[in-house]
N, C-alpha and C positions, 0 to 999 in steps of 0.2 A: 542944406545941411548935406555935407561931403557924404560917399557911400560908404557904407559898414559892411560892403560884403568882403570876406577873407580876413577880417579883424577879430581882435581877441576880445573888442567889444560885443561884437553881432555872436559869438559864443556865449559870451557873459550874460547877454540879453535873452537867450533861450534857456541858459543855465535856471536864472533867477524866473524867468515865466514857468518853467516846470515846478522850482522850489515853491512858488506862490501858489500855483494851481492843486500840486498834491498836499500843501498845507492846508488849503479851503477843504478839499475833499476829507481829509483826516480829521480836520476841527469839525466838520458834520457828522462824524462816525461819533467823534468825542463829547459833541454836543448831546447824540441820541443816549450814550453811556452815561454821561451826568446827571440826566432824566431821570434814568433807571436807578441810578445811585441816590437818588432822592435830593439831588441839588439842579433846581430847575433855572437858580439865575447863575448857576455856571453854564449850564446848557446855554441859555440866553448869550454870555458871552463868549462861548465858543463859535455859536452861530452869528453873532455880530463880527468877530474877529474872521470867519471866513468869510464873510461877505467884504472885509477888507482888504484879505488876501485875493480875491478876486478882481477888485478896483486893481491893485498892484498891477497883477497880470495882464489885464488889458492894457493899461497905462504901457508898461513895456514891450507886450505883443504888436502895438502900434508901432514903435520904431522897426519893430523887423519887417512887419507887411509894406512900409513904407518903400522899402529899398530890396526886399528878399521874396516880394510875392511869389508863391508858387516853386520857390527854391527851398533846399535841406540844408539841415545844420545838424552835424553829429557830434555828439558831446559824451562826454563821459562823467560820471556824479553818483554819490551814492544818497541814499535818501533812507530814515528810519522806517522801520516796519516796528510800530506799537500801536496796539490797541487793547487795554486793561480795563483794571478799574478808574476812576477819576481821578485820584490821587497818581497814577502811573501816568497816566493820560497829561494830567497837567505838568507834570516834572518833563517827558518828553517835549511838550509845547515849549515850554519856557527853553528848555535846551536849543531848540531849533532858532527860535526867535533871537536868543542871546548870540548865536553863530553868525546868524544873519545882519545884526544890527553891530557887532563888535571887529568880525571878521569878514565876512563876503563881499557886504555891500562897500563898506570902505575899500576895500580893494579893487572890487568894481569901479567903483569911482576913479581911483586911482590910474587905473587902466585908462579908463575910457577920457579921463583928460591928456594923458601920454600921447593918446591916438588922435585928439584935437574934438573930440566928443563932449563938450563942456556941459550940451542940455541933456545930456543922457547922464553925464557925471551928477549933474544936478539932482535929477531924478532919481538915482541910485543915494545919495545922499540925503535926500527927504523920505524915501521910503524907509531909510536905515531908522529915521526919527520915529516913525509909527511904530516899526519892529520892535524898538526900547520899550516903548509904551506899553507893548502886548506883555515883553518878558515881565516887566514890571509887576503888571496887574496880576498874570499866570503867577509869578512869586509870591505875591500877595495871600493868592486865594489859596496855594500850598500852606502856607502859614497859616492860614485859617483853617483847613481841614486836618492839619496837624497838630494843632492847639487846641483843637474843638471848638473854636469861636466862629461856625459859620453860623451857625442859628443861636449863639449866645455870645454876649459882651461882657466885659468889667464894669461897666455904666449903664446906666438908663438912656436907651434911645427909643426911637420910633420906629416899630416892625409893619411893612406895607406887604399885604396879601396881592401878589401879580395875579391872581385869577377874578378877584373882586373888588380889589382896593381899601379893603378896610383894613384902618389903621390901628397897632397896638402899641401902647408905650409900655417898656417893661427891658428887663437887663435880657428875656430869653423870647423869641418867638414860641406864638401857643402852639401846641402839640397838632391842633385842628384848629382851623379858622372857624371862629364862631359866627360867622355872616354865610359863609358859602358851604362849609365843611368841607373845603380840599386839606390836605396835609400839610404839615410845616414845610415840606419841601419848596411850597409857593411863595412863602415870605423871604424877603433881603430886607437889608436897613435901608428906611427912606431915605432919601434926600432930593430936596429940590433943586433941579438943574436948569430951572426956566427963571 
């Protein structure tokens, strides 16, 4: 690969690296808040997404250290400052994910292609796909909270206690798990993914 030193792509790699790492830390904070707010499933989703963002950051940073080991890159960027209740945190997260998949990464990929960095452009494009999935998931969780559908559904479904594995059939998750005595916060709709 030709050198990225002095290119817009190098700056964009650093911007995206910082964007991914700060998002990962914020999502860890958001996960802790979700647990406090009684949403263990949302906590787990925030923590999973934080791991995803760290994986993106690692991939992007590898391009930087291949060519710019020990160097510095000056950047200017803005980042959100939000730590509130779970609904507000989800909205902030969705907004950030939307910006990344609809604007930031497509633009960074375009610039990388123009500068002759096709592999980097491809990575930007593929990360955008993951960010779109994060955006979609956050928007579904926002809708569930706003419509009171986190622990209650229109039809009968199977609810799983994530603490002990107890399964309950009904339109609502139990207030307290009859098997382990954990609160409703630990229930989510059960879906086999294997």
